[in-house]
N, C-alpha and C positions, 0 to 999 in steps of 0.2 A: 403389409400390402407397400408394394415398388412404385414409386412416382419418376420418372422418363421425361426428359425435356427430348422436343424435339426442333434444330437450329431449322427456321423458314428460307428458303433464297427468297431472298427480296428483287421483286424486276416492279418499272416501272413505265406505265401505258399512258399511249398516244395516240388516241386515237384506235387504230387498230392494230397501230406498231407497237411490240412491248425491248422496252431497250436490258438488258441484262445489269447486271448492280457491278460496275469497276472496283469498288469499296464496300465491302460489307460493315466495317469496321469503324467507316465514318456514320453521324447523320447521315438521313436518309435527300438532305437537302443538298447538303454536302459531298454527295456522292453523287449528284442527278447532272451537278455543275460538270462532271469528266467530258459529258456527252454534248457540251455546247456547243465546239468546234463541229462536229457533223450536225448539228442542229440550233441554228442561233436562237430562235422562235425561245426556247426555253431560258433565254437571260432574264426574259419579262413572265415569266410562268410561275404559280405555287402548284403547289402539293396537297392533294383529298390525304384524308386517313387509308394507313394502312388497309387491308380489303384483308383475309385470311381466305386464300381459295386452293383447296386440295394443302399442298405441304408450298405453296406462295404466298408471300405477303407482297401485295397486288398495290400500289400505288399509281393511283390516275393523273396525269398532267394536267391542272387546270392553267386552258390559256387564256388570254384578260378578253377583255371582251371588246367588241372595236366599236370607236368611236365614230359617234351620228355626228352630224350640227344641228341645232335645233333650238 
């Protein structure tokens, strides 16, 4: 029996926008920070658990809840 491993490509998903992984050797949170210049909202976002979709590992970006008075 032969066991093989496959390297999944990480992708960060913000709504319908998918961002490539700029630093595959780093943790997902650290790699996402490279996109903060183009997407300043990422400074206050979190990441959901990665989900395997085909040959990709997709991390959903969770935006912070809007604040309301009340």
